[in-house]
C-alpha positions in Angstrom: -43.2 29.2 11.4 -45.1 26.8 13.5 -43.2 24.4 16.1 -44.3 21.1 14.2 -42.7 23.0 10.8 -39.2 23.6 13.0 -39.2 20.4 14.0 -39.8 18.9 10.5 -37.0 21.5 8.9 -34.6 20.5 11.9 -34.9 16.8 11.2 -34.7 17.3 7.4 -31.3 19.2 8.0 -29.9 16.6 10.3 -30.6 14.3 7.5 -28.7 15.8 4.9 -25.5 16.5 7.4 -25.7 13.0 8.5 -25.9 11.5 4.6 -24.0 14.3 2.6 -20.5 13.3 1.1 -19.3 16.8 1.4 -19.9 17.0 5.2 -18.6 13.3 6.2 -14.8 12.0 6.3 -14.6 8.2 5.0 -11.9 6.1 5.0 -9.3 6.4 7.6 -10.8 5.4 10.7 -8.3 5.7 13.6 -9.1 9.2 14.1 -9.9 11.7 17.1 -13.2 12.5 16.3 -14.6 9.3 15.2 -16.4 8.9 18.6 -18.5 5.9 17.7 -15.4 4.3 16.1 -17.0 3.4 12.6 -15.7 3.9 9.7 -17.1 7.2 8.8 -16.3 10.6 10.7 -20.0 12.3 10.4 -22.5 13.8 12.5 -23.4 10.6 14.2 -20.0 10.9 15.7 -21.4 14.4 16.9 -24.4 12.8 18.6 -22.5 9.7 20.1 -20.2 12.6 21.7 -23.1 14.5 23.3 -24.6 11.2 24.6 -21.5 10.7 26.1 -21.0 14.0 27.8 -24.7 13.5 29.0 -23.8 10.0 30.3 -25.9 8.3 28.1 -22.9 6.3 26.1 -19.4 5.1 27.1 -16.3 7.0 26.5 -14.1 5.9 23.5 -10.8 6.5 22.7 -11.5 8.6 19.5 -14.3 10.8 21.4 -11.9 12.8 22.5 -11.4 14.6 19.4 -9.1 17.9 20.5 -7.3 15.1 22.4 -6.7 17.2 25.9 -7.7 14.5 28.0 -11.2 14.6 28.6 -14.4 14.7 26.4 -16.5 18.4 26.6 -18.3 20.5 24.4 -14.8 21.5 22.7 -14.9 17.6 21.0 -18.3 18.3 19.6 -16.5 21.5 17.9 -13.7 19.7 16.8 -15.5 17.2 15.3 -17.8 19.5 13.2 -14.9 21.0 12.0 -13.1 18.0 10.5 -16.3 17.0 8.8 -16.3 20.1 7.1 -12.7 20.0 6.6 -11.9 23.6 8.4 -9.8 21.5 11.0 -6.5 23.9 12.2 -5.2 20.0 13.3 -6.2 16.7 13.4 -4.8 13.8 15.4 -5.0 10.5 14.6 -3.5 7.1 15.3 -0.9 6.1 12.7 -0.1 2.5 11.7 2.6 1.8 14.3 0.1 2.9 16.7 1.5 6.3 17.9 -1.0 9.0 18.5 -0.1 11.9 16.3 -1.4 15.6 15.7 -0.9 17.2 12.7 -1.7 20.6 11.5 -4.0 21.5 8.1 -3.3 22.4 5.5 -0.2 20.1 4.8 1.9 21.7 2.3 5.5 20.2 2.8 6.2 16.5 3.4 9.4 14.7 3.7 9.2 11.0 3.2 12.2 8.7 4.5 11.7 5.8 2.8 10.8 5.0 -1.0 7.8 2.8 0.1 5.9 5.9 1.9 7.2 8.0 -1.2 5.1 5.7 -3.4 2.1 6.1 -1.6 2.4 9.7 -1.1 2.7 10.1 -5.0 -0.1 7.6 -5.8 -2.7 10.1 -3.8 -1.4 13.0 -5.9 0.9 13.9 -2.9 4.2 14.5 -5.3 3.9 18.4 -5.5 4.3 18.6 -1.8 7.2 17.0 -1.4 10.7 18.6 0.0 12.8 15.8 0.6 13.0 12.2 0.2 14.8 9.2 1.0 18.8 8.9 0.0 17.8 5.6 -1.3 15.5 7.2 -3.6 18.0 9.3 -5.4 21.4 7.1 -5.0 22.5 6.2 -8.1 22.6 2.4 -6.9 18.6 2.3 -6.8 17.4 5.5 -8.5 17.5 4.1 -12.4 14.9 1.2 -11.1 12.4 3.2 -9.5 9.4 3.2 -11.8 7.9 6.2 -9.9 10.9 8.4 -10.8 10.0 8.1 -14.2 6.5 9.4 -13.8 7.9 12.0 -11.4 11.5 12.7 -12.5 11.8 16.1 -10.7 11.6 13.6 -7.4 15.6 13.1 -8.3 16.5 17.2 -7.5 15.0 17.1 -4.3 17.4 16.6 -1.3 18.0 13.4 0.5 17.3 13.1 4.4 18.9 9.6 5.0 16.2 6.9 5.8 13.7 5.9 8.4 17.0 3.8 10.3 19.3 6.4 9.6 17.7 9.7 9.4 19.6 13.0 8.6 17.6 15.1 11.6 19.3 18.2 10.8 18.6 17.8 6.9 15.0 17.4 7.6 14.7 20.3 10.4 16.2 22.4 7.6 13.5 21.5 5.2 11.1 22.9 7.6 8.2 20.3 6.8 5.0 20.0 8.3 4.9 16.5 8.8 7.8 13.2 8.4 6.1 10.5 6.8 8.4 7.7 8.0 8.4 3.8 7.6 7.1 1.3 10.2 9.6 -0.9 11.4 7.5 -0.1 15.2 7.4 2.8 17.0 10.9 3.8 17.8 12.3 5.5 14.7 9.2 7.5 14.1 9.4 8.5 17.8 13.1 9.2 17.2 12.5 11.7 14.9 9.4 13.5 16.1 11.5 13.5 19.3 14.4 15.3 17.8 12.8 17.3 15.2 9.7 18.6 17.0 8.1 17.9 13.7 5.0 15.7 13.3 6.3 11.9 12.4 3.5 9.7 10.7 4.5 5.9 10.6 3.2 4.0 7.5 3.7 0.8 5.7 2.2 -0.3 2.2 2.3 -4.4 2.2 -0.4 -5.9 0.8 -1.2 -9.5 3.6 -1.0 -12.8 1.5 -5.0 -12.4 0.4 -4.3 -8.7 -0.8 -5.5 -6.7 1.9 -4.1 -5.7 5.1 -1.9 -2.7 5.6 -1.9 -1.3 1.7 -5.3 -0.2 1.7 -4.9 1.4 5.4 -1.6 3.4 3.9 -3.5 5.0 1.3 -6.2 5.7 3.4 -3.5 7.1 6.3 -1.5 9.2 3.5 -4.6 10.5 1.9 -6.1 11.8 5.5 -3.1 13.2 6.1 -2.5 14.8 3.3 -6.1 15.9 2.7 -6.5 13.4 -0.5 -8.9 11.2 0.5 -11.3 10.9 -2.4 -8.0 10.1 -4.3 -7.2 7.3 -1.6 -10.8 5.8 -1.6 -10.2 5.7 -5.9 -7.2 3.9 -5.7 -8.6 1.3 -3.1 -12.0 0.9 -5.3 -9.6 0.1 -8.7 -7.3 -2.7 -6.7 -10.4 -4.3 -5.5 -12.1 -4.4 -9.2 -8.3 -5.4 -10.7 -8.1 -8.5 -8.0 -11.9 -9.4 -8.7 -11.2 -9.7 -12.2 -8.8 -12.2 -12.0 -10.5 -13.7 -8.9 -13.7 -14.5 -10.9 -11.8 -17.1 -12.3 -9.0 -18.6 -9.9 -11.6 -18.7 -7.4 -13.4 -21.8 -9.2 -10.1 -23.7 -9.2 -10.4 -26.8 -6.9 -7.3 -26.6 -4.5 -5.7 -29.7 -5.9 -5.5 -28.4 -9.3 -4.1 -25.2 -7.9 -0.4 -24.3 -9.0 2.2 -24.8 -6.4 4.9 -21.9 -6.7 8.2 -21.1 -5.1 8.9 -17.3 -5.4 12.9 -17.1 -4.1 13.4 -13.3 -3.0 17.2 -13.0 -1.9 18.5 -16.3 -3.1 17.7 -19.6 -3.9 16.7 -20.4 -0.4 15.2 -17.5 1.0 11.8 -17.0 -0.6 8.9 -14.9 -0.2 6.8 -16.2 3.0 3.7 -13.8 1.9 3.0 -12.1 -1.4 -0.3 -11.5 -2.3 -0.1 -12.0 -6.0 0.6 -15.5 -5.7 -2.5 -16.4 -3.7 -4.8 -13.6 -5.8 -3.7 -15.4 -9.2 -4.9 -18.7 -8.1 -1.5 -20.5 -7.3 -0.3 -21.6 -4.0 2.9 -20.3 -2.3 4.6 -23.8 -0.7 6.8 -21.2 1.6 3.7 -19.4 3.3 4.7 -20.7 6.7 5.2 -18.4 9.7 4.5 -15.1 9.9 7.6 -13.5 8.5 7.6 -11.9 4.8 10.9 -13.6 3.9 12.1 -17.0 5.3 15.3 -19.0 5.2 14.4 -22.9 4.1 16.9 -25.6 2.8 17.1 -26.8 -0.5 16.1 -30.2 0.6 12.8 -28.4 1.5 12.6 -26.9 -1.8 12.7 -30.4 -3.7 10.5 -32.0 -1.2 8.1 -29.1 -1.9 8.5 -29.8 -5.7 7.1 -26.6 -7.2 5.3 -26.4 -10.2 6.5 -22.9 -11.0 9.5 -21.1 -9.4 9.7 -17.3 -9.7 12.8 -15.2 -9.3 12.5 -11.8 -7.6 14.3 -9.4 -10.6 14.4 -5.7 -10.1 17.1 -5.1 -13.1 18.7 -7.1 -16.0 21.8 -7.7 -13.7 19.7 -10.7 -11.7 21.9 -10.1 -8.5 19.4 -12.1 -6.6 19.6 -15.2 -9.2 19.2 -16.3 -12.9 16.8 -18.5 -14.6 19.9 -20.2 -15.8 21.3 -20.8 -12.1 18.0 -22.7 -11.6 17.9 -24.8 -14.4 21.5 -25.5 -14.3 21.4 -26.9 -10.4 22.1 -30.3 -10.7 20.2 -30.7 -7.1 17.1 -29.2 -8.8 16.4 -31.6 -11.7 13.8 -33.2 -9.8 11.5 -30.6 -9.4 8.3 -30.2 -11.7 9.2 -26.3 -12.7 12.5 -27.2 -13.9 11.4 -30.3 -15.9 8.7 -28.5 -17.6 11.1 -25.4 -17.9 8.9 -23.1 -16.0 11.3 -20.5 -14.1 10.3 -16.9 -14.3 11.3 -13.6 -13.5 9.0 -11.4 -11.2 9.2 -8.3 -10.5 8.5 -8.0 -6.4 9.2 -5.4 -4.1 11.8 -2.9 -4.8 13.4 -1.0 -1.6 10.2 -1.6 0.5 7.1 -2.8 -0.9 5.2 -1.6 -3.9 1.2 -2.1 -4.2 1.2 -0.8 -7.5 3.6 -3.2 -9.3 2.0 -6.1 -7.0 -1.3 -5.5 -8.8 0.2 -5.7 -12.2 1.9 -9.0 -11.2 -1.9 -10.4 -10.5 -2.6 -10.8 -14.4 1.0 -11.8 -15.1 0.9 -14.4 -12.6 -2.5 -15.5 -13.4 -1.4 -16.1 -17.2 1.6 -17.6 -16.1 0.0 -20.2 -13.8 -2.9 -20.8 -16.1 -2.3 -19.8 -19.7 -5.4 -22.1 -20.6 -7.8 -19.9 -18.5 -6.3 -16.7 -19.5 -4.9 -16.8 -22.8 -6.5 -14.1 -24.2 -5.4 -11.7 -21.7 -3.0 -8.9 -22.6 -0.7 -8.9 -19.7 1.5 -5.7 -21.0 -1.6 -3.9 -22.1 -3.8 -4.5 -19.2 0.1 -3.6 -17.0 0.4 -0.3 -18.8 -3.5 0.6 -18.0 -2.9 -0.3 -14.1 0.0 1.5 -13.9 -1.2 4.6 -15.6 -4.3 4.7 -13.5 -1.8 5.1 -10.4 0.8 7.2 -12.1 -0.9 9.2 -15.0 1.9 7.9 -17.3 1.3 5.3 -20.4 4.0 2.7 -20.9 5.2 2.1 -17.3 4.6 -1.9 -17.3 6.5 -1.8 -20.9 9.4 -0.3 -19.1 9.2 -2.4 -16.3 9.2 -5.8 -18.5 12.2 -4.6 -20.4 13.8 -3.7 -17.4 13.3 -6.6 -15.2 13.1 -9.1 -17.8 9.5 -10.4 -17.2 8.3 -13.0 -19.5 6.4 -11.7 -22.8 3.5 -13.5 -24.6 3.6 -13.4 -28.5 0.3 -11.2 -29.6 -2.6 -12.7 -30.6 -1.6 -16.4 -29.9 -3.4 -18.2 -26.4 -1.2 -20.9 -25.5 2.7 -20.4 -25.3 4.9 -21.2 -22.8 3.0 -20.5 -20.0 
């Protein structure tokens, strides 16, 4: 084979390595090995590390693929192993900006809060769980967890406390490869890791008010740690498609015609400041002020806002956080449009942590509540069941949630009801 042909073959092979999905790691980008710091770990990163070694490119944080404090040929080898899915360990930055090295493969996981457990099971990691948050299996909370209907075996797992008060002895006894903990800053995850010696990854699964932010990063991080990156990307694409269906309609609504919404979370004067489905469904969250997810306001402020619709956070039929009757019978609220027009409803919201999956189902639910004339043909129950089946593999989950939380139900085959 002549020299020119060898060069051409080499170029062809490099192109294959560069573009082949099987030899690229897409998704979570905060991986040591992602030397050029784009969204894909591929042969471009190998080239970048070589250029750093030769002084042709500046060193980046993630060029130190094996995380030994220097950039060398060893980092090239580690990056190639990651691309091929044959690495023995993986160093990454979690959602609390902590640097964590996890073993490969991951076979045993402990989760310290239901929010993280949801993400783990949704990216097909349920069979790897060996311990869960004590909240998940507590008699007080367990009956209202949708994931326990889909994965009843989780109820039989040992409880490990929570990320706020972890049972460190129990965690060690379970011998997990990794602990996936809540993200309330680095302190709690650091405590678990330092006291147990087990790699601990901090994760939080909440959308920002636009329907972006932490939830997608959480899916990608969990998918990368567990080794189910394709499933994570599949779910993210699905969520975006569902949001886009509704946005295609609501994006055309002028601001001065948008429904004004007040969503009380922990009693009348404790509303959600940021809850993505409201905006995606075309509403204006009158309480979206500041940077907190839940704020405290006065009753006078609620009256001044004069919302067109009031939503009440509902996780069960007990309605311990407030009832429709409480709002409608409050003498101070009779001037509010939502009360005058009988537009006070229950809504699912989060439950013991964020729940991006049920938030996706609330987008069509709220869209039809807000704009019944635009979404008259939308079958919310059918859509909700289809969405939850995508995440949990079980049909009828939205119907169950609808009953359990007293969500509004439209009569079939009618376009304009209460709305």
